[in-house]
N, C-alpha and C positions, 0 to 999 in steps of 0.2 A: 505492500499501500504507501503510496508516495505521500507527499505532504498535503498536496493539493485534494486529495481523497479524505485524509485524515481532518482536513480542515472542514469538508462538506460534511463529514459524519459528527465532529463534534458541533457543527452548526444545527444539525438537524436534531441532536440530542438536546440543545439548549432549548430549541424552539418547541421541543417534544415537553421539555421540563417547564417551561412557561405557560404552555395550554393547560398541563395538568395542575399548575398553581392557581389559574384562572378558576378552574372546576373546583378546587379546593376552597378558595374564597366563596366561592356561590353556596356550597353545600355547607360550610361553616354557618354562613349568614343565615341561610334557609334554617339550619339546626337550631341556632341561637334564637330565631324569631318563634320556631314554633314551641320551643322550650319556656318562651315566656307565657305562653297560654295553655301548656299541656304538661301532663307530668312528665318527668324525665324518662320513665318507664314505659310510657304510652307507644303502641306500635309505631306510630308514624316519628317520633322521636329516635325510638333504637333502629328504625330502617335507615334514617339519614344519618344517623352515627356509623352504623356498617358502612354505609357508601363512603362516607368521609374517612374511614378507616382503609376501605380498598384503595381509595385516591390517594393517601399518604404513602400505602404500599407501592404504588405504582411510582410515585414520585422517588421513593428511595430507590426503586430498582431501575430506574432510567440511568444509562449511562452514558 
């Protein structure tokens, strides 16, 4: 792999992480908003929490 290829791979990873961060922020906000009106153990809050966990794991795995 030459330097140009490495640059494009790194750029792609950075873009992927940026998109995941946007989704994390949306999910975090939605969970926060829901938790103001629902119990933290409600199905809706737990579901969005699981979704947030998946996004955080995706972000950590993105290289």
